[in-house]
C-alpha positions in Angstrom: 0.0 0.0 0.0 1.2 3.5 -0.8 2.0 5.5 2.3 1.2 9.1 2.8 4.4 11.2 3.7 4.3 12.3 7.3 4.5 15.9 8.3 7.5 16.6 10.5 7.1 18.0 14.1 7.3 21.6 13.0 4.8 21.2 10.2 2.4 19.4 12.5 2.7 21.9 15.2 2.1 24.8 12.8 -0.9 23.0 11.4 -2.5 22.4 14.8 -2.0 26.0 15.6 -3.7 27.2 12.4 -6.7 24.9 12.3 -8.8 26.6 15.1 -8.8 30.0 13.3 -9.6 28.6 9.8 -13.1 28.4 8.3 -12.4 25.2 6.4 -9.7 22.7 5.4 -9.3 21.6 1.8 -7.4 18.4 1.2 -5.7 18.3 -2.2 -3.9 15.8 -4.3 -2.5 16.3 -7.8 -2.4 13.1 -9.8 0.4 13.2 -12.4 1.0 10.9 -15.4 -2.3 9.1 -15.5 -4.9 8.1 -18.2 -7.6 10.5 -17.2 -10.4 8.6 -18.8 -9.4 5.4 -17.1 -9.1 7.1 -13.7 -12.5 8.8 -14.2 -14.1 5.4 -14.9 -12.4 3.8 -11.9 -13.5 6.6 -9.5 -17.0 6.7 -10.9 -16.8 10.2 -12.3 -19.4 11.0 -14.8 -17.8 13.5 -17.0 -21.1 14.8 -18.4 -21.7 16.2 -14.9 -18.6 18.5 -15.3 -18.9 22.2 -15.1 -16.8 24.3 -17.4 -14.8 27.2 -15.9 -12.7 29.9 -17.5 -10.0 31.4 -15.2 -7.5 34.2 -15.7 -4.9 35.7 -13.3 -3.5 39.2 -13.1 0.2 39.7 -12.4 3.4 41.0 -13.9 5.2 39.0 -16.5 7.7 37.9 -13.9 5.0 37.1 -11.3 6.0 39.7 -8.8 2.6 39.7 -7.1 2.5 35.9 -6.6 6.1 36.0 -5.3 4.9 38.6 -2.7 2.0 36.5 -1.6 -0.8 38.3 -3.6 -3.0 36.4 -6.1 -5.6 38.2 -8.3 -8.1 36.0 -10.1 -11.2 36.5 -12.3 -13.3 33.5 -13.1 -16.3 32.6 -15.2 -18.4 29.5 -14.4 -20.8 27.8 -16.8 -24.4 29.0 -16.2 -23.4 31.1 -13.1 -22.3 34.6 -12.3 -18.6 35.3 -12.5 -16.4 36.2 -9.5 -13.2 38.1 -8.7 -10.8 37.1 -5.9 -8.0 38.8 -4.1 -6.0 36.2 -2.1 -3.2 36.6 0.4 -1.0 33.6 0.8 0.5 32.5 3.1 -1.6 34.1 5.7 -2.0 32.5 9.1 -5.6 32.9 10.6 -4.2 35.0 13.5 -2.6 37.4 11.1 -5.7 38.2 9.1 -6.2 42.0 9.2 -8.9 43.0 11.6 -10.5 45.2 9.0 -11.2 42.2 6.8 -12.9 40.1 9.5 -16.6 39.9 9.0 -16.6 41.1 5.4 -18.9 39.2 3.0 -16.8 36.9 0.8 -14.0 36.5 3.3 -12.6 33.0 3.6 -9.7 31.8 5.7 -8.7 28.3 4.6 -5.9 25.7 5.1 -4.9 23.8 1.9 -3.2 20.5 2.8 -1.6 18.0 0.5 1.0 15.2 1.0 3.7 17.7 0.4 2.6 20.2 3.2 0.1 22.8 3.9 -0.4 26.5 3.5 -2.9 28.9 5.0 -4.6 31.7 2.9 -7.1 34.5 3.3 -9.2 35.4 0.3 -11.8 38.0 -0.4 -14.2 37.1 -3.3 -17.0 39.1 -4.8 -19.6 38.1 -7.4 -19.7 39.9 -10.7 -21.9 39.5 -13.7 -20.8 37.0 -16.3 -20.9 39.9 -18.9 -18.4 41.9 -16.9 -16.1 39.0 -16.2 -16.2 38.0 -20.0 -15.3 41.6 -21.0 -12.3 41.5 -18.8 -11.2 38.1 -20.2 -11.6 39.5 -23.7 -9.4 42.5 -22.8 -12.3 44.9 -23.3 -12.5 46.1 -19.7 -9.8 46.6 -17.1 -9.5 44.1 -14.2 -9.6 46.9 -11.6 -13.1 47.8 -12.7 -14.3 44.5 -11.1 -12.8 45.1 -7.7 -14.9 46.2 -4.7 -13.6 49.0 -2.5 -12.5 46.5 0.1 -10.6 44.5 -2.5 -9.0 47.6 -3.9 -7.7 48.6 -0.4 -6.1 45.1 0.0 -4.4 45.2 -3.4 -3.2 48.8 -2.8 -1.7 47.7 0.5 0.0 44.6 -0.8 1.3 45.6 -4.2 5.1 45.0 -4.3 7.2 48.2 -4.1 7.5 49.9 -7.5 4.6 47.9 -9.0 1.5 49.8 -10.2 -1.9 48.5 -11.3 -1.0 49.8 -14.8 2.0 47.3 -14.8 -0.2 44.2 -14.4 -1.1 41.9 -17.2 -4.1 39.6 -17.7 -2.6 36.0 -17.9 -4.9 33.6 -19.5 -7.6 32.6 -19.6 -7.3 28.8 -19.2 -10.2 26.3 -19.1 -10.9 23.6 -16.6 -13.5 21.0 -16.0 -14.9 20.7 -12.4 -16.8 17.6 -11.4 -18.2 16.6 -8.1 -18.3 12.9 -7.3 -18.7 10.5 -4.4 -16.8 7.2 -4.2 -18.9 4.1 -3.5 -17.2 3.4 -0.2 -17.1 7.0 1.1 -20.2 9.3 1.3 -18.2 12.5 1.4 -18.2 14.4 -1.8 -15.0 15.0 -3.7 -14.0 17.2 -6.5 -12.0 16.5 -9.6 -10.6 19.5 -11.5 -8.9 19.0 -14.9 -6.9 22.0 -16.0 -5.9 22.5 -19.7 -2.7 24.6 -19.7 -0.9 26.3 -22.5 1.1 23.9 -24.7 -1.3 21.0 -24.2 -0.2 20.2 -20.6 -2.9 19.1 -18.2 -3.2 19.1 -14.5 -5.6 16.9 -12.6 -6.4 17.7 -8.9 -8.6 15.7 -6.5 -9.9 17.5 -3.4 -12.3 17.3 -0.5 -13.3 19.8 2.2 -13.7 19.3 5.9 -14.4 21.5 8.9 -11.2 22.1 10.9 -12.3 19.8 13.8 -12.6 16.9 11.4 -9.5 17.6 9.3 -7.4 14.7 10.5 -10.1 12.1 10.4 -11.2 13.2 6.9 -7.5 13.0 5.8 -7.2 9.5 7.1 -10.5 8.3 5.6 -9.6 9.9 2.2 -6.2 8.4 2.2 -7.7 4.9 2.8 -10.2 5.3 0.0 -7.8 6.6 -2.6 -5.2 3.9 -1.8 -7.9 1.3 -2.5 -8.2 2.8 -5.9 -4.4 2.5 -6.5 -3.8 6.2 -6.5 -0.2 7.0 -5.6 -0.3 9.4 -2.6 3.5 9.5 -2.7 3.8 11.0 -6.1 5.4 14.4 -6.5 2.9 17.2 -5.9 2.3 20.3 -8.0 0.9 23.5 -6.4 -2.0 24.2 -8.7 -2.0 28.0 -8.7 1.8 28.1 -9.0 1.9 25.7 -11.9 -0.9 27.5 -13.8 0.8 30.9 -13.2 4.2 29.6 -14.4 2.6 28.2 -17.6 0.7 31.5 -18.3 3.7 33.6 -17.5 5.9 31.5 -19.9 3.2 31.9 -22.6 3.0 35.7 -22.0 6.8 36.1 -22.4 
């Protein structure tokens, strides 16, 4: 049986400290080098249930924002309104600015994978699909979509010497998102298949849990995935970092 890499003492201590202040925990696993159709069949994923998403990021060509812990994203979702997100990462729950606490659309989350964990704070606002599409087509500036609260966060976190006018729209890329439940586990899981520039693909499996059940959910999910012969010890890709790297290379 494949074993899940164990966090060292410092990682475990940091995770235990972060969990009480988080809103949720998302357990993630990227699955490299697989036949996606065969895996979907084995996991019982009905691809006709998939929702199409279109995602773009906003950064400099050399990804200065991402390197400084600021991620800007605009997204369209099939048959739903769009949304725009300002994310700070890493950001421990105890370090979330007091002025952001209680704002609509604020989420403090822990992302955990076999490779480690990271905490983030994100502020998301809904926008009309028409406005999101106009930004992705280059017909409208990204800044037009930001709420006053999001603008304040961006202004406070822009790297020194960087202006909004310096930022580029990277993307969009498309992805398929499908919810599914394995026959031996009632908890819903999500499969996301990202189509990156140059024909590369990135497959991520994930499930969410409240902080109090994070370790139990991780153990149960590990057991189920190993039964389906998924290698939990495979090298992990950080999704946003991988997508940004591909888009930055394409832009250059």
